[in-house]
C-alpha positions in Angstrom: -33.7 137.7 -18.1 -33.6 140.0 -14.9 -30.8 137.9 -13.5 -28.8 138.6 -17.0 -29.5 142.3 -16.5 -28.1 142.4 -13.0 -25.1 140.4 -14.0 -24.0 142.6 -16.8 -22.7 145.6 -14.7 -20.7 143.0 -12.7 -19.1 142.0 -15.8 -18.4 145.6 -16.7 -16.9 146.2 -13.2 -14.5 143.1 -13.5 -13.2 144.3 -17.0 -12.7 148.0 -15.4 -10.7 146.3 -12.5 -8.7 144.3 -15.0 -7.8 147.4 -17.0 -6.8 149.2 -13.8 -4.7 146.4 -12.9 -2.8 146.7 -16.1 -2.4 150.4 -15.7 -1.3 149.8 -12.3 1.3 147.1 -13.2 2.6 149.3 -16.0 3.0 152.4 -13.5 4.7 150.1 -11.0 7.3 149.1 -13.7 7.8 152.5 -14.6 8.4 153.5 -10.9 10.9 150.6 -10.4 12.7 151.7 -13.5 13.2 155.1 -12.1 14.2 154.0 -8.9 16.8 151.8 -10.4 18.0 154.7 -12.8 18.3 157.0 -9.9 20.4 154.4 -8.1 22.8 154.1 -11.0 22.9 157.7 -11.2 23.9 158.1 -7.6 26.5 155.5 -8.1 28.0 157.3 -11.1 28.1 160.8 -9.3 
């Protein structure tokens, strides 16, 4: 029982890291898209 209680926060941390990973991936995609759009804008201007 004690071991299970100790391993629970670890599972929670893994889930938190997983969620942060998804958010990071999304922000990275947005960043890349903005870079591409700014490149297109500079070419058109």
